[in-house]
C-alpha positions in Angstrom: 0.0 -0.1 0.2 1.2 3.6 -0.8 0.6 5.1 2.7 2.0 8.4 1.5 -0.7 8.5 -1.0 -3.3 7.6 1.9 -2.2 10.3 4.1 -2.2 12.6 1.3 -6.1 11.8 0.8 -7.0 12.6 4.6 -4.6 15.5 4.4 -7.5 17.9 4.1 -9.5 16.4 7.1 -6.3 16.5 9.4 -5.9 20.2 8.6 -9.7 20.8 9.5 -9.5 18.6 12.7 -6.2 20.3 13.8 -8.1 23.7 13.3 -11.0 22.7 15.2 -9.2 21.5 18.0 -6.8 24.6 18.0 -10.1 26.6 18.8 -11.0 24.7 21.8 -7.7 24.5 23.8 -8.1 23.0 27.6 -5.9 22.4 30.2 -4.8 19.2 32.2 -7.3 16.5 32.7 -10.1 18.9 32.1 -10.7 18.3 28.5 -14.3 17.6 28.1 -14.7 19.4 24.7 -11.5 18.0 23.2 -12.1 14.6 24.5 -15.8 14.8 23.1 -14.5 15.9 19.8 -12.0 13.1 19.4 -14.7 10.6 20.6 -17.1 11.8 18.0 -14.8 11.2 15.3 -13.7 7.8 16.3 -17.4 7.0 16.4 -17.5 8.2 12.8 -14.7 6.1 11.6 -16.0 3.2 13.5 -13.3 2.6 16.1 -14.1 1.1 19.6 -12.5 2.9 22.6 -12.8 3.6 26.4 -12.0 6.4 28.6 -8.9 6.7 30.8 -7.3 9.2 32.9 -10.6 10.9 33.1 -10.6 12.5 29.8 -8.0 10.3 27.8 -9.0 7.8 25.3 -7.8 4.3 24.5 -8.9 3.2 21.0 -8.3 -0.1 19.6 -8.0 -1.5 15.9 -7.9 -5.2 16.0 -6.4 -6.8 13.0 -8.0 -10.1 11.4 -5.0 -12.3 12.5 -3.3 -12.6 16.0 -0.1 -10.8 16.6 1.5 -8.2 18.8 0.2 -4.7 19.7 1.8 -1.4 18.6 0.6 1.8 20.5 0.5 5.0 18.9 0.3 8.1 21.2 -0.9 11.8 20.8 -1.2 14.2 23.6 -4.2 16.5 23.9 -3.8 19.3 26.6 -2.9 23.1 25.9 -1.5 25.7 27.9 -2.7 28.6 30.0 -1.5 31.3 27.5 -3.4 34.0 25.6 -3.0 33.3 21.9 -1.3 36.2 19.5 -1.1 34.4 16.3 -4.0 36.3 14.7 -5.1 33.3 12.9 -8.6 32.8 11.6 -9.2 29.9 13.9 -7.3 31.2 17.1 -8.5 30.3 20.4 -10.5 32.9 22.3 -10.8 31.2 25.7 -7.6 32.2 27.4 -5.7 28.8 26.6 -3.5 28.0 23.5 -2.2 24.8 21.8 1.2 26.5 21.7 3.1 23.2 21.9 1.2 21.5 18.6 -0.9 18.9 20.7 -3.7 20.0 18.2 -1.5 18.5 15.4 -0.7 15.4 17.4 -4.4 14.7 17.9 -5.4 15.3 14.3 -2.6 13.2 12.7 -3.5 10.1 14.9 -6.9 10.7 13.9 -5.9 10.6 10.3 -3.9 7.6 11.0 -6.7 5.7 12.7 -9.0 6.4 9.4 -6.6 4.7 7.1 -5.6 1.9 9.4 -9.1 1.0 10.4 -9.6 0.1 6.7 -6.5 -2.2 6.6 -7.7 -4.6 9.2 -7.5 -7.8 7.1 -3.7 -7.0 6.5 -3.0 -6.6 10.4 -1.6 -9.5 12.4 -2.2 -7.8 15.7 -3.4 -4.8 17.1 -3.0 -0.9 17.1 -3.8 1.0 20.1 -4.7 4.7 19.9 -3.5 6.6 23.0 -4.9 10.3 23.3 -3.5 11.3 26.4 -4.3 14.5 28.7 -2.2 16.1 31.1 1.2 16.0 29.3 2.1 19.6 30.2 3.3 18.7 33.6 0.3 17.3 35.0 1.3 13.6 34.9 -1.1 12.3 32.4 1.1 9.4 31.1 1.4 8.1 34.4 -2.5 8.3 35.0 -3.0 6.5 31.5 -0.7 3.7 32.6 -2.3 3.3 35.9 -5.6 3.1 34.1 -4.5 0.1 31.9 -3.7 1.7 28.7 -0.8 -0.6 28.2 -2.9 -3.8 28.9 -5.7 -5.9 27.7 -4.3 -6.6 25.3 -0.6 -5.8 26.2 1.5 -3.4 24.4 4.5 -4.5 22.8 6.1 -1.3 21.5 5.0 2.3 21.8 5.6 5.2 19.1 5.0 8.8 19.6 6.0 12.2 17.7 6.3 15.7 18.2 5.8 18.6 15.9 7.6 22.0 15.7 11.2 23.3 15.9 12.9 21.3 18.7 16.1 20.8 16.8 17.6 23.4 14.7 19.4 21.0 12.3 15.9 19.3 11.6 14.2 21.7 8.9 10.7 21.9 7.6 9.3 18.5 6.7 12.3 16.7 7.9 12.4 14.0 10.9 14.5 14.2 13.7 15.5 10.8 15.5 18.2 8.9 17.3 18.8 5.9 19.2 19.0 6.4 23.2 18.1 9.5 24.9 16.4 12.0 22.8 15.1 14.4 25.6 16.0 14.9 29.2 14.8 13.9 32.7 13.3 16.7 34.9 13.3 16.7 38.4 11.4 19.3 40.4 12.4 20.5 43.9 11.2 22.9 46.6 13.4 24.5 49.4 12.1 26.3 52.4 14.4 28.3 54.5 13.4 28.9 58.1 15.0 32.2 59.7 13.8 34.4 62.5 12.0 37.7 62.0 13.0 40.9 63.6 12.9 44.8 62.8 15.1 45.7 59.9 17.2 48.2 62.3 17.9 45.3 64.5 19.2 42.3 62.3 21.4 40.7 64.9 18.5 39.7 66.8 17.0 37.6 64.0 18.2 35.2 61.0 17.4 36.7 57.6 16.0 33.9 55.4 16.4 36.2 52.3 20.2 36.6 52.3 20.2 32.7 53.5 18.5 31.9 50.2 20.6 34.0 48.2 23.7 32.2 49.4 22.0 28.7 48.7 20.9 29.5 45.3 24.3 30.8 44.1 25.9 27.9 45.6 23.6 25.4 43.9 24.7 26.8 40.2 28.2 25.5 41.1 26.9 21.9 41.3 26.7 22.3 37.5 29.9 24.3 36.7 32.1 22.4 39.1 30.8 19.3 40.3 29.5 17.6 37.0 31.3 16.0 34.1 31.3 18.9 31.7 30.6 16.4 28.9 27.2 15.4 30.5 24.5 17.6 29.6 23.0 19.0 32.9 20.7 22.3 33.7 19.7 23.6 37.0 17.0 26.2 37.2 15.4 28.0 40.1 12.3 29.6 38.7 10.3 30.7 41.7 11.1 32.5 44.9 8.4 33.6 47.5 9.1 35.6 50.8 9.0 39.0 52.8 6.5 40.7 54.5 7.9 44.4 54.3 10.7 46.5 53.4 11.8 47.0 57.1 11.5 43.5 58.4 13.9 40.7 58.4 12.0 37.9 56.7 11.7 34.6 58.8 10.7 32.3 56.0 11.3 32.1 52.2 10.4 29.2 49.6 12.2 28.8 46.3 11.7 26.2 43.9 12.9 25.0 40.4 14.0 21.7 38.5 17.2 20.1 37.3 17.3 18.2 33.9 19.7 15.5 33.4 20.3 12.5 30.8 21.9 9.8 33.1 20.2 8.4 36.4 23.5 8.7 38.0 23.6 12.5 37.5 20.1 12.8 38.7 20.9 11.1 42.1 24.1 13.2 42.5 22.4 16.4 42.1 19.5 15.2 44.4 22.1 14.4 47.1 24.0 17.7 46.6 21.0 19.9 46.4 20.2 18.7 50.1 23.7 18.9 51.3 24.4 22.1 50.1 21.1 23.7 51.3 21.3 22.3 54.8 24.8 23.3 55.3 24.5 26.7 54.2 21.5 27.2 56.2 23.0 25.8 59.3 26.0 27.8 58.8 23.8 30.9 59.0 21.7 29.9 62.1 19.0 28.8 59.9 17.2 25.8 58.9 16.2 24.3 55.5 13.6 21.8 54.4 14.1 20.2 50.9 11.6 18.1 49.1 12.3 16.3 45.8 9.2 16.3 44.0 9.7 13.9 41.1 9.3 14.5 37.5 9.9 12.7 34.3 12.6 10.3 33.4 14.8 10.6 30.2 12.9 9.8 27.0 14.9 6.9 25.5 14.8 5.4 22.2 15.2 1.5 21.7 18.2 1.0 19.3 16.2 -1.9 17.5 13.1 0.0 16.8 14.8 3.2 16.1 16.5 1.3 13.5 13.4 -0.2 12.0 11.6 3.1 12.0 14.3 5.1 10.3 13.9 2.3 7.4 10.0 3.1 7.4 10.5 7.1 7.6 13.0 6.9 4.7 10.3 5.4 2.7 8.2 8.1 3.4 10.3 11.3 3.2 13.4 10.0 1.8 16.7 9.0 3.4 18.1 12.5 3.1 15.2 14.0 5.3 16.0 11.8 8.1 18.4 13.5 10.6 20.3 11.8 13.1 19.9 13.9 16.5 23.7 14.4 17.6 22.6 16.4 20.9 19.6 15.7 23.1 17.3 18.2 23.8 17.0 19.3 27.6 13.1 19.5 27.4 11.1 16.7 28.6 8.3 14.6 27.6 6.0 12.3 29.6 6.2 9.9 26.6 9.2 8.6 28.7 7.2 6.8 31.1 5.5 4.5 28.3 9.2 3.9 27.2 10.1 2.8 30.7 7.5 0.0 30.4 7.8 -1.1 26.8 10.4 -0.5 24.0 9.4 2.2 21.7 10.6 5.5 19.6 9.9 9.1 20.0 10.7 11.4 16.8 9.9 14.9 15.8 8.6 16.6 12.6 9.9 19.8 11.8 6.8 22.0 11.2 8.5 25.4 11.3 8.8 27.4 8.1 11.0 30.6 8.0 9.6 31.3 4.5 6.1 31.5 5.8 7.3 33.4 9.1 6.6 30.4 11.1 9.6 30.8 13.6 8.1 31.4 17.0 9.2 28.4 19.7 7.0 26.2 21.8 5.1 27.8 24.6 5.1 31.1 22.7 1.7 32.8 22.3 2.6 33.1 18.5 3.7 29.5 18.0 2.1 28.0 14.9 3.1 25.2 12.4 3.1 24.6 8.7 0.2 22.5 8.0 1.5 21.4 4.8 3.8 18.8 6.9 0.7 17.3 8.7 0.5 14.3 6.2 3.8 13.0 7.2 2.5 11.9 10.7 -0.1 9.4 9.4 2.2 8.4 6.5 4.8 7.3 9.2 2.5 6.0 11.4 0.3 3.7 8.9 3.9 2.3 7.1 5.1 1.4 10.6 1.8 -0.3 11.6 1.9 -2.2 8.2 5.5 -3.1 8.6 5.4 -3.9 12.6 2.1 -6.1 12.1 2.8 -7.8 8.8 
């Protein structure tokens, strides 16, 4: 079957679905409109499904012959960003699909429409995972808890992302690599406890603000002086709260952030050092410090065997010259990583930026957009992979 031709035939519908979904962005797990839209179109296509993770959807396309099960995943949620694209189908509800999840859903719907007609050729099953809560809400974990990888058991999982994640991957090209492609993120929160006093009498208290300042500066030395410089690591303090008045020594400050790593050993080391440094500096200043490691996402790691297999599939769709091997992983994160901890799989990117059309803004920007001419590529790759994997 010419999957590229089949994908081109549903391309117009994929664009329409993407635009419809773009106008109704919702946050986290509160995706009633979005989930309802997907369910309506799965009903039209004739695909059975069930709900998971509140508003998530697990669709199932059963082949006519027994075989393995391949899961294809699309995230559904948007961001609390007021859209400034000026598009005729722009959101007006205060939220925005500023990360391309509208395109992910539309492409998976297009894939479903094509594959559903190919049941006689399939030796096994395709699971369609429409996942809520990717933007920091733990959606993949909840989908897994609700059994999305079971009944039937998933043997492999594949996901994609649109946008301009890797600068070396240009419009319509595919970025992919074996091993880590995106980083792990670990959130933390630190509370520094001092003692209040009048600003004119600092010796009678313990200033939590100055202690916090010392701790934050010292934490940056973990990256610059304690990590292997060849291992990518980022530590960010993104939020600080404290203070009551300009003339009161502050007794309590909290700050929070995250650190991003590719290797588990680095994650464990930073976790220990964050606690050691915060506690020691606080004690040296007669203060106290409470450290909470709040978890996060593991690195997104592609299975080597499946990656090699998928590269062959992608080459048949866009040509080998348009398959770009990622040399340096991005320090962004993806909860697709949680599926890939459970089953072998691959996560790849389709570059949908296009400077010639002025589509240059990054993810999570109020002017983020994508070149819709690229949207046939996702269904073409997913469909060809399904035929190859279940042949």
